[in-house]
N, C-alpha and C positions, 0 to 999 in steps of 0.2 A: 824537117821543121827546125832543125838546129838544136834539138834536145834529145836526151836519151830516154827511152821508155824503160821505166824501172819495174819490170815484172808486173805490169798493169793487170788489174783484176776487174771483173764485172762486179755489180752491186752484190749479187748473191754470194760470190766468192769472198768479197771483202767483208761481208757480215759474218761469214763462217770463220774467217781469220780473226775477227775482232768481235767475239760473241758478247762482250760486256756492253757493246753499244745498243744491244737489243732491249736492255732493261732501263726504263725511264724511272728516275727516282719517284718514290711513292708520293711525296708531297707535290711534285710537279704534275703527276697524273691527276691528283685530286684538284689542284688549282685549275688545270685545264678543263676539268669537268665543271667546276664552279664558274669558270669564265664563260661557259656557254649557257649558263642559267641566268636569265634576266631577273629572276626573283630571288637571287642570292641575297641573304641578309647578314648583317654584322655578326650575330651569334655564330653562324655557320663558319665564318672566316676565323673567328676567335678560337673555336674548337679545333680547326685545322692547324692554326698557327701554334697553339699551345703544345701540340705534339712534337714540335721541332724547335729546339732552343736557338738554332741559327736563324730561323724565320722570325721568331719572336724578337731576337736581338736586332735584326734588320729593321723591323717595324719601329721598335723603340728608338733606335739610332736615328731613323728618319724623322720621327715626330719631334725629337729633341734637338734636331739640327738647327743651325742658324737660319736656314731657309724659312722656318716657321716662327722663329724668334719668340718662343713662349716665355713669359715672365717667370713661370714656375716649372721646374722639370717634371714631366709626366712619368709616372712609375707604374701605372696599371695598363695592361695590354688591352682590356676591353674599352677603356676610355680612349686609348690611342687609336684603336680601330674606328671608334665612333667619330673621333675628331677628324681623322684623315679621310674617312669615307671609303666605301667598298671599292670604288674604282681605283683609287690611289693605292690602297692596301693590296689589291689583286696584282697591280703592276709591281709593287715592291716584292711581294712574295714570289711571283713568277720569275722576276729577274734574279732573285736569290737562288731559286731552284735551278735555273739555267746556268748560273755562275758555278754551281757545284759540278757541272758537267764539263766546264772549261778548265783544262789542265794547262799549267804553265809550259810554254814551248817557244823556242826561238827559231824563226824561219829566215834568218839572215837579216834583211832590212826590216822585217816585220816580226811581230810577236803575237801570241794568242790574245794578249790584251788589245792589240790593234783590231783583231777580228771582233772581239767583244764590243769595243767602242763603235765600230761600224754598225753593228746590229742595234745598239742603243740609239745611234744617230738616225738610222732609218726609221726606227720605232717612233722617235720624237717627231721627225718630219712627217711621218704618216699620220700621227695623231693631230698635229697642227693643221695639216691639209684637210683632214676630215672635219675638224671644227669649222673651218672656213667654208667648205663646200656644203656642209650640213646634209650630206647624202649618205654617209657611212657612220656607224657607231665609232666614236674616237677610240674607245677601249679596244674594240675588235681590230681597228687599224693598228694600234700600238702593239698588240700581241702578234699580229701578223708580221709587222716589221721586225720584231724581236726574233721571230722564228725563221724568217725567210732564208737565211744563210746557215741554218743549223747543220746542214749536210756538209758544207765547206769547213766549218769549224771542227766537226768531228772527224772528217776525213784527214785534214791536215795534222791534227794533233795525234791521230792514230798512226800515221805514217809521216813522221817529221821530215825524213829525207825527201820524200816525194812532195810534201808540202813546200819545202824550201825550193825545190826545183821548179815547182809551179809558180811561186811568187817571183822567183828570180827571172824566169823566162818571161813572165807577164810584164814585169817592170822593164825589161829590156825591149819589149815590143816585138817579141819573136813571132807572136801570132795572137789571134783572138783568144780570150780567156777560156771560153768553153771548149775550143779545139785543143788548147793546151791541157786542160783537165782530162779530156777524152784520151789524149795520147799518153799522159803520165799516169793517170789513175785507172783508165778504162771505163770511166763514166763521168757524168757531170754532177755537180753538187746537188742540183735540183732532183736528180734521180735518186741519189742516196737519201737525201732528206725526206723525200716523199715515201720511200720504202720504210724508213723508220717511223714516220708519222702514221702510216697505216698500221704498223705493228703496235704503236702506242695508242691507237684509237683516237687520234686528234680530231677535233671538229672538222667537217669537210671544208669550210672556207679557208682555214689555216693550211690544211693539206694542199689545197689547190694553189695557194700562194707560194708555198715551198716549191712545188713542182713547176709552176708556170711564171714566176716573177720576172724571168728574162724573156719570155715569149708569151705575153698576156693574151695575144690574139688567138692562141691555140687552146686556151682554157675553155671549159664548158661555159656556155653563154651566161648562165646565172652567176658565175664567179668572175667574169671578165672585168667588171667595174673595180672590184677589190684588187685583182691582179694588176690592172693598169695603175691603180693608185699606188701600190707598193713599187711598181716599176718606176714611177715618177720619183717617189721618195728615195729609192735606191740610187737613182741617177743623181739626185741632188746631193746625197751624202758623199758619193764618190767625187763629185765635182768640187766639193768643199775640202776634200782630202782629209776628212776626220777619220781616224782609224786606218784600216786597210782599204784603199780606194780602187783596187784593181779589178774586182769582179764585174763592175759596170762602168769602167773608165771610158769605154768606147761607145756607151749608150748615149743617145740623144732623145730628148722629149719632143715629140711632134704634136701638131694640132690634133691628130687623131687620138693620141694617148690622152691628151687633156680632155677631149670631148668624152672619151670612154670612161674616164675617171670623174667626170662632172667637175673638172677644175678649170681655172682660167690662168693665163700667164701671170696676171697680177697676184693671184694667190700664191703661185709658185715663187715669184720674186720676193714676196713678203716673207715667206717661210725661209727661203734661202738666205736672206739677209740676217735672220734671227737665229739660225742654226748654231753658230758658235756660242752665242750667249746661252741659248737653251741647254746646250751640252754642259756648259760650266755650271749652270744652276742645278742640273740633274745630278752632278757629281759632288755637290756641296754636302 
């Protein structure tokens, strides 16, 4: 294949070598639980956020950003949560929790920040597509998009040399991304991500997306619509080359993908055109 296999490990061996990956930050675990509760109310979120100064700071920074253009700076967390709404606050808190798991790393042409930006881009695209299709919960779609490549992010930053080899070979077009992963790491990122999601007791829809977002037809039938949805969002994000565009650069969106995700070509084109702007607004 034109690349050197760097002591590749299977998923179980990889996790034994990197035991710290098994522990999900407490705040992230709690927000994942709340994300699956449709009856979650603002006071529950406030109590969760108050435990963590980083989370509280992220919420206050967001509400006082230029995006909301408040005439008076907001200083109380409970009022900020009420103003933003539970959906937005969940997204802020969960993104902050995930960010704590993302360590700075340089993979040659790409960095850990590029992997992070790709996840954000997929999440935004998934949410926008869900709003237009009206077939999926936009919040569930956003979180699924954020999580879809968690295995890739954690594998690459845990073994920077192998991550660099993977991205370099993929950029050169040495072979399909999944085959390169299998050769260099001994597994594909969906396998590692799914193994971790099971250990962390993630909700089943998110676990299925992590495992099957590159092969949605193989997902259990009840989760295929969401997996196809994230497949489309992932493909769009890679086509726009926001963040690291390599994992789905060879993917194409077919009519079958659109039908399975309850999307139309017009919806996809509209979101695709808006993605760069939506990314800039999210980073304000």
